[in-house]
Legacy VTK file of the C-alpha trace (Angstrom):
# vtk DataFile Version 3.0
C-alpha trace
ASCII
DATASET POLYDATA
POINTS 311 float
-18.610 -47.081 -8.433
-14.959 -46.978 -7.070
-14.084 -43.361 -7.444
-10.336 -43.621 -7.566
-8.370 -41.172 -9.690
-8.431 -43.336 -12.886
-12.268 -43.790 -12.852
-12.846 -40.185 -11.811
-10.797 -38.805 -14.548
-12.567 -41.051 -17.107
-16.091 -40.295 -16.055
-16.034 -36.668 -14.674
-14.021 -34.062 -16.659
-13.220 -30.440 -15.932
-15.173 -29.502 -19.135
-18.304 -31.210 -17.558
-17.940 -29.246 -14.392
-17.500 -25.986 -16.248
-20.761 -26.651 -18.133
-22.592 -27.378 -14.939
-21.164 -24.295 -13.278
-22.219 -22.146 -16.135
-25.816 -23.638 -16.335
-26.164 -22.994 -12.478
-24.932 -19.365 -12.952
-27.133 -18.659 -15.894
-30.210 -20.552 -14.710
-30.879 -21.745 -18.115
-29.269 -24.364 -20.505
-29.984 -22.094 -23.471
-28.156 -19.167 -21.996
-25.352 -21.325 -20.840
-25.007 -22.814 -24.378
-24.802 -19.362 -25.830
-22.174 -18.216 -23.243
-20.069 -21.450 -23.867
-20.482 -21.239 -27.658
-21.898 -24.715 -27.985
-25.279 -26.113 -28.910
-28.082 -26.524 -26.197
-28.345 -30.258 -27.019
-24.618 -30.681 -26.198
-25.207 -28.905 -22.775
-28.237 -31.136 -22.121
-26.408 -34.239 -22.953
-23.439 -33.271 -20.746
-25.752 -32.739 -17.771
-27.706 -35.977 -18.466
-24.375 -37.960 -18.650
-23.235 -36.510 -15.371
-26.617 -37.385 -13.628
-26.284 -40.949 -15.007
-22.802 -41.236 -13.769
-23.411 -39.918 -10.347
-26.832 -41.540 -9.979
-28.474 -38.360 -8.680
-30.459 -35.512 -10.202
-28.318 -32.347 -10.650
-30.912 -29.778 -11.855
-34.492 -29.157 -11.018
-36.181 -28.148 -14.310
-39.160 -25.918 -14.684
-40.591 -23.550 -17.454
-38.704 -20.687 -15.748
-35.339 -22.363 -16.131
-33.205 -24.660 -14.036
-32.063 -24.664 -10.364
-29.124 -26.731 -8.869
-30.214 -29.500 -6.507
-28.371 -30.113 -3.263
-26.191 -32.704 -5.116
-25.210 -30.224 -7.726
-24.394 -27.548 -4.990
-22.149 -30.084 -3.282
-20.315 -30.783 -6.516
-20.098 -27.153 -7.488
-18.645 -26.233 -4.045
-15.741 -28.582 -4.688
-15.694 -27.840 -8.433
-14.959 -24.124 -7.677
-11.965 -25.228 -5.475
-10.673 -27.480 -8.270
-10.750 -24.771 -10.800
-9.206 -22.319 -8.435
-6.335 -24.744 -7.592
-5.775 -25.337 -11.350
-5.583 -21.591 -11.885
-3.099 -21.269 -9.070
-0.946 -24.017 -10.681
-1.069 -22.143 -14.021
-0.059 -18.851 -12.370
2.889 -20.656 -10.702
4.016 -22.047 -14.014
3.868 -18.679 -15.634
5.736 -17.007 -12.765
8.391 -19.765 -12.823
8.778 -19.223 -16.607
9.045 -15.469 -16.141
9.378 -14.164 -12.542
8.790 -10.549 -13.731
5.139 -11.408 -14.689
2.115 -12.137 -12.660
-1.316 -10.972 -11.369
-2.331 -10.617 -7.700
-5.808 -9.948 -6.386
-6.041 -8.063 -3.169
-9.014 -7.141 -1.089
-9.035 -4.472 1.623
-11.206 -1.564 3.110
-11.275 1.766 1.375
-9.118 3.363 4.071
-6.381 0.677 3.745
-6.604 0.986 -0.192
-5.824 4.605 0.163
-3.030 4.196 2.627
-1.099 1.019 3.550
-2.116 -1.112 0.421
-1.461 1.831 -1.956
2.089 2.101 -0.612
2.750 -1.698 -0.964
1.436 -1.699 -4.544
3.408 1.436 -5.419
6.663 -0.174 -4.058
6.058 -3.542 -5.673
5.050 -1.916 -9.051
8.310 -0.068 -9.008
10.285 -3.230 -8.442
8.143 -5.437 -10.733
6.670 -3.138 -13.400
5.159 -5.960 -15.479
3.063 -7.418 -12.550
-0.629 -6.412 -12.594
-2.878 -5.869 -9.600
-6.604 -6.233 -8.939
-7.631 -4.157 -5.899
-11.031 -4.655 -4.366
-11.953 -2.072 -1.747
-15.101 -2.767 0.398
-16.162 -3.043 4.021
-14.343 -5.795 6.008
-17.335 -8.311 5.980
-17.462 -8.226 2.177
-13.681 -8.654 1.855
-13.772 -11.702 4.069
-16.629 -13.257 1.967
-14.803 -12.501 -1.326
-11.710 -14.321 0.012
-13.703 -17.277 1.145
-15.303 -17.415 -2.386
-11.738 -17.511 -3.848
-12.216 -14.236 -5.632
-9.136 -12.847 -3.953
-5.580 -14.157 -3.358
-5.482 -12.537 0.045
-7.111 -9.824 2.166
-5.348 -7.046 3.935
-7.734 -6.426 6.781
-8.331 -5.738 10.432
-8.065 -9.229 12.112
-11.261 -9.936 13.981
-11.335 -12.991 16.121
-12.381 -15.725 16.481
-11.871 -16.372 12.738
-13.168 -19.592 10.908
-10.767 -22.412 11.064
-10.265 -22.264 7.258
-8.613 -18.903 7.404
-5.012 -18.116 8.136
-3.747 -14.733 9.487
-0.433 -13.002 9.888
-0.477 -9.615 11.768
1.517 -6.776 10.160
1.066 -3.845 12.465
-1.108 -2.538 15.228
-3.379 0.381 14.311
-4.902 1.524 17.552
-8.242 3.337 17.723
-8.573 6.928 19.087
-11.363 9.404 19.798
-10.992 11.871 17.018
-12.142 15.505 16.821
-11.734 18.254 14.185
-8.644 20.337 14.486
-10.750 23.439 15.362
-12.901 21.621 17.887
-12.692 22.953 21.408
-11.985 19.458 22.558
-8.745 19.416 20.460
-7.302 22.037 22.922
-7.978 20.011 26.037
-5.243 18.162 27.668
-7.405 16.066 29.999
-10.469 14.392 28.894
-12.555 11.457 29.959
-14.783 9.466 27.628
-17.672 10.214 29.943
-17.219 14.004 29.306
-18.085 13.468 25.585
-21.385 11.596 26.043
-23.573 14.652 25.093
-21.525 15.582 21.981
-22.539 14.905 18.412
-21.034 11.536 17.396
-20.664 9.870 13.906
-20.419 6.137 14.414
-20.467 2.888 12.393
-23.463 0.589 12.722
-22.901 -1.192 16.025
-23.676 -4.654 14.613
-20.812 -4.484 12.164
-17.276 -5.675 12.848
-16.022 -2.062 13.158
-18.977 -1.348 15.426
-17.807 -3.957 17.877
-14.628 -1.861 18.473
-16.877 1.069 19.491
-19.001 -1.104 21.718
-16.061 -2.550 23.625
-14.498 1.034 24.069
-17.552 2.400 25.854
-18.305 -0.762 27.777
-14.733 -0.791 29.080
-15.348 2.708 30.419
-18.537 1.610 32.048
-20.704 3.620 29.649
-23.533 2.945 27.187
-22.768 3.851 23.570
-24.141 7.358 23.009
-26.941 7.865 20.468
-25.110 8.771 17.210
-26.118 11.875 15.298
-24.869 10.142 12.124
-24.513 6.390 11.550
-22.180 5.713 8.564
-20.592 2.420 7.624
-17.987 4.222 5.590
-14.809 5.134 7.464
-13.821 7.822 4.949
-17.284 9.416 5.433
-16.749 9.400 9.238
-13.404 10.875 8.767
-14.633 13.644 6.541
-17.414 14.568 8.970
-14.970 14.723 11.849
-12.560 16.866 9.824
-15.120 19.271 8.606
-17.318 19.886 11.584
-18.082 19.416 15.205
-18.499 15.727 15.121
-16.587 13.192 17.145
-15.792 9.646 16.196
-13.742 6.548 17.107
-11.272 5.984 14.238
-8.040 4.107 13.413
-5.143 6.554 14.218
-3.494 6.057 10.808
-6.603 7.320 9.021
-6.377 10.874 10.512
-3.737 12.153 8.092
-5.812 10.809 5.137
-8.670 13.268 5.715
-9.469 15.234 2.547
-10.274 18.382 4.584
-7.221 20.100 6.117
-6.150 20.548 8.849
-6.397 16.852 9.737
-8.524 15.715 12.749
-6.643 15.089 16.004
-6.603 12.254 18.435
-8.060 13.275 21.786
-5.931 12.370 24.935
-8.185 9.391 25.858
-6.881 5.868 26.181
-9.410 3.468 24.753
-9.548 -0.137 25.947
-10.448 -2.576 23.194
-9.478 -5.961 22.142
-6.399 -6.225 19.886
-7.376 -6.288 16.317
-4.241 -5.626 14.190
-4.040 -5.027 10.439
-2.811 -8.318 8.792
-2.785 -10.646 5.877
-5.663 -13.088 5.755
-5.430 -16.158 3.417
-7.088 -19.480 2.978
-5.536 -22.479 4.620
-4.309 -25.233 2.444
-4.299 -22.899 -0.517
-0.734 -22.192 -1.873
-0.205 -18.624 -2.894
1.219 -18.046 -6.332
4.953 -16.773 -6.378
3.835 -13.183 -7.271
1.225 -13.125 -4.489
4.005 -14.301 -2.103
6.164 -11.428 -3.204
3.369 -9.115 -2.450
3.232 -10.545 1.071
6.998 -10.029 1.472
6.597 -6.409 0.255
3.720 -5.857 2.665
5.909 -7.023 5.562
8.583 -4.482 4.545
6.167 -1.607 4.384
4.510 -2.534 7.668
7.869 -2.201 9.573
7.931 1.538 8.912
4.192 2.292 8.419
3.288 2.937 12.129
5.662 4.847 14.406
LINES 1 312
311 0 1 2 3 4 5 6 7 8 9 10 11 12 13 14 15 16 17 18 19 20 21 22 23 24 25 26 27 28 29 30 31 32 33 34 35 36 37 38 39 40 41 42 43 44 45 46 47 48 49 50 51 52 53 54 55 56 57 58 59 60 61 62 63 64 65 66 67 68 69 70 71 72 73 74 75 76 77 78 79 80 81 82 83 84 85 86 87 88 89 90 91 92 93 94 95 96 97 98 99 100 101 102 103 104 105 106 107 108 109 110 111 112 113 114 115 116 117 118 119 120 121 122 123 124 125 126 127 128 129 130 131 132 133 134 135 136 137 138 139 140 141 142 143 144 145 146 147 148 149 150 151 152 153 154 155 156 157 158 159 160 161 162 163 164 165 166 167 168 169 170 171 172 173 174 175 176 177 178 179 180 181 182 183 184 185 186 187 188 189 190 191 192 193 194 195 196 197 198 199 200 201 202 203 204 205 206 207 208 209 210 211 212 213 214 215 216 217 218 219 220 221 222 223 224 225 226 227 228 229 230 231 232 233 234 235 236 237 238 239 240 241 242 243 244 245 246 247 248 249 250 251 252 253 254 255 256 257 258 259 260 261 262 263 264 265 266 267 268 269 270 271 272 273 274 275 276 277 278 279 280 281 282 283 284 285 286 287 288 289 290 291 292 293 294 295 296 297 298 299 300 301 302 303 304 305 306 307 308 309 310
């Protein structure tokens, strides 16, 4: 069949794709029918018609339910993009009709959610009080995955390279990493310290196989040292920050996180220059995916906040 736009629109409709997506998600035609508020025979007929049109089997059926075939997965991958682009178009129309309205979905780490991103949202909400925000705060790898799955409009994250070709980045500010100690730690009173001096101290570090862990690996390797055995391994930056602030632990942390410690006085950066690759905080979006007007206004606001965020 010649799949030009005219034939495609006649034989494959958005409603059909939505039914297939729902069946794949539910794993059952009966459950999908209930969720879509249609009859099960109507769902079965739609799937059968799609299979006939495309000439391939879309679902593997068994007494336990249904599973998408490789052909259905290929169709669904592009179907998700089609629905997302349609949603972006609707958002653009809504924003053009009323620029004071809109909804923006942002993903970032917990630390950025409590600091930089919270400031951006506060400023934008003051200027556009009718705009709504969906903020997802998770570790960097999860944020990147959510963006790739089009569950977010953008990510505000530490930019790790190399990035996949389908992602686009814009650096906002540099947030250098430091060796941090509690304000009452004896190391906080020292003016000259080498990283080698701290090898026998209790460390709280992220898992070394994570994106954040790669910064720790680089810092010790640049000093010609092995990463010390950590007393505590914690993937949560706020948890590492709290342990440093409340006790005798040392850690490697972004310098902008130190004032965010819940326990006061805040931890201090030790006088050690760490050598690591540049990983600025920035905006990450999908290439060839236009941002809605309200999302673009969020980006503009983030640029303004970034100019004054790091001294």
